[in-house]
C-alpha positions as CSV (number, residue, x, y, z in Angstrom):
1,L,50.3,154.7,233.1
2,K,52.7,152.8,235.4
3,L,50.7,153.9,238.5
4,E,47.4,152.8,236.9
5,L,48.9,149.4,236.1
6,E,50.2,149.0,239.7
7,A,46.8,150.0,241.1
8,W,45.1,147.5,238.8
9,Q,47.5,144.7,239.9
10,R,46.9,145.5,243.5
11,Q,43.1,145.3,242.9
12,E,43.5,142.0,241.2
13,E,45.7,140.6,244.0
14,E,43.1,141.8,246.6
15,K,40.4,140.0,244.6
16,R,42.4,136.8,244.5
17,I,43.0,137.0,248.3
18,A,39.3,137.6,249.0
19,E,38.3,134.7,246.8
20,A,40.8,132.4,248.4
21,A,39.5,133.4,251.9
22,K,36.0,132.8,250.8
23,A,36.9,129.4,249.4
24,A,38.8,128.5,252.6
25,A,35.8,129.6,254.8
26,R,33.4,127.4,252.7
27,K,35.8,124.4,252.9
28,A,35.9,124.9,256.7
29,M,32.1,124.8,256.8
30,V,31.9,121.7,254.7
31,D,34.6,120.0,256.8
32,A,32.6,120.8,259.9
33,M,29.6,119.0,258.5
34,S,31.6,116.1,257.2
35,P,31.6,113.8,260.3
36,G,27.8,114.0,260.6
37,K,27.3,113.4,256.9
38,T,29.7,110.4,256.9
39,A,27.9,108.8,259.8
40,Y,24.6,109.5,258.1
41,L,25.8,107.8,254.9
42,K,27.1,104.8,256.9
43,K,23.6,104.6,258.4
44,E,24.9,105.1,261.9
45,W,21.9,107.1,263.0
46,Y,22.7,107.8,266.6
47,V,26.2,109.1,265.8
48,A,24.9,111.1,262.8
49,I,22.3,112.7,265.1
50,L,24.9,113.8,267.6
51,K,27.3,115.1,264.9
52,L,24.6,116.9,262.9
53,E,23.2,118.6,266.1
54,D,26.7,119.8,266.9
55,F,27.1,121.2,263.4
56,L,23.8,123.0,263.5
57,Q,24.7,124.7,266.8
58,K,27.6,126.5,265.0
59,K,27.1,130.0,263.9
60,N,27.6,131.7,260.5
61,M,27.2,128.6,258.4
62,D,26.0,128.8,254.8
63,E,22.2,128.4,254.4
64,D,22.5,125.5,252.0
65,L,24.7,123.5,254.4
66,V,22.3,124.2,257.3
67,K,19.3,123.0,255.2
68,E,21.2,119.8,254.1
69,A,22.2,119.1,257.7
70,S,18.7,119.7,259.0
71,D,17.2,117.4,256.4
72,M,19.8,114.7,257.3
73,L,19.1,115.2,261.0
74,S,15.4,114.8,260.5
75,D,15.8,111.7,258.4
76,A,18.3,110.2,260.8
77,K,15.9,110.7,263.7
78,N,13.1,109.0,261.7
79,Q,15.4,106.1,260.8
80,L,16.5,105.6,264.4
81,A,12.9,105.5,265.6
82,S,12.0,103.0,262.9
83,E,14.9,100.8,263.8
84,L,14.4,101.2,267.5
85,G,10.6,100.6,267.6
86,P,10.5,96.9,266.8
87,V,13.4,96.0,269.0
88,L,12.0,97.9,271.9
89,G,8.6,96.4,271.4
90,K,10.1,93.0,271.4
91,A,12.0,93.6,274.6
92,R,8.9,94.9,276.3
93,S,6.8,91.9,275.2
94,L,9.5,89.5,276.5
95,K,9.6,91.3,279.8
96,E,5.8,91.1,280.2
97,G,6.0,87.4,279.3
98,Q,8.6,86.9,282.1
99,D,11.3,85.8,279.7
100,L,13.8,88.0,281.5
101,K,17.0,86.6,279.8
102,A,15.7,87.3,276.3
103,A,14.3,90.6,277.4
104,Y,17.7,91.6,278.8
105,E,19.3,90.6,275.5
106,S,16.8,92.6,273.6
107,F,17.3,95.7,275.8
108,L,21.1,95.3,275.1
109,E,20.2,95.4,271.4
110,V,18.3,98.6,272.0
111,L,21.4,100.1,273.6
112,K,23.5,99.1,270.6
113,I,21.2,101.1,268.5
114,E,20.7,104.0,270.9
115,P,23.2,104.0,273.8
116,T,21.3,106.6,275.8
117,N,17.8,105.1,275.7
118,A,16.5,105.6,279.2
119,E,14.1,102.7,279.3
120,A,16.7,100.2,278.1
121,L,19.3,101.6,280.5
122,N,16.9,101.2,283.4
123,E,15.8,97.7,282.4
124,V,19.4,96.5,281.9
125,D,20.3,97.9,285.4
């Protein structure tokens, strides 16, 4: 009877260890997605896109986290494009109208929204 009790205790301890390891792995996955989600919630679209893309490149992530990150990434890209469109259009119009100072300032605004925008970088240079 004593042997059976010890075997049962070992099994219970192994179960607790396995559950703790699973919980720690899940927490690590959630923590890996946290910077991207935080930037997304702050509506920092460009930063959110970078962080979420980094997260999605990691292997062995839970499917629900991958789906949530993919949805946030898609929405962040749409939000960035909707913010960027009017400012970029304004900058182009000002450039065509030969108001170069205002165009320069508008292209700087574009770079505040998306620091790697090729057109704005070229025009500012």
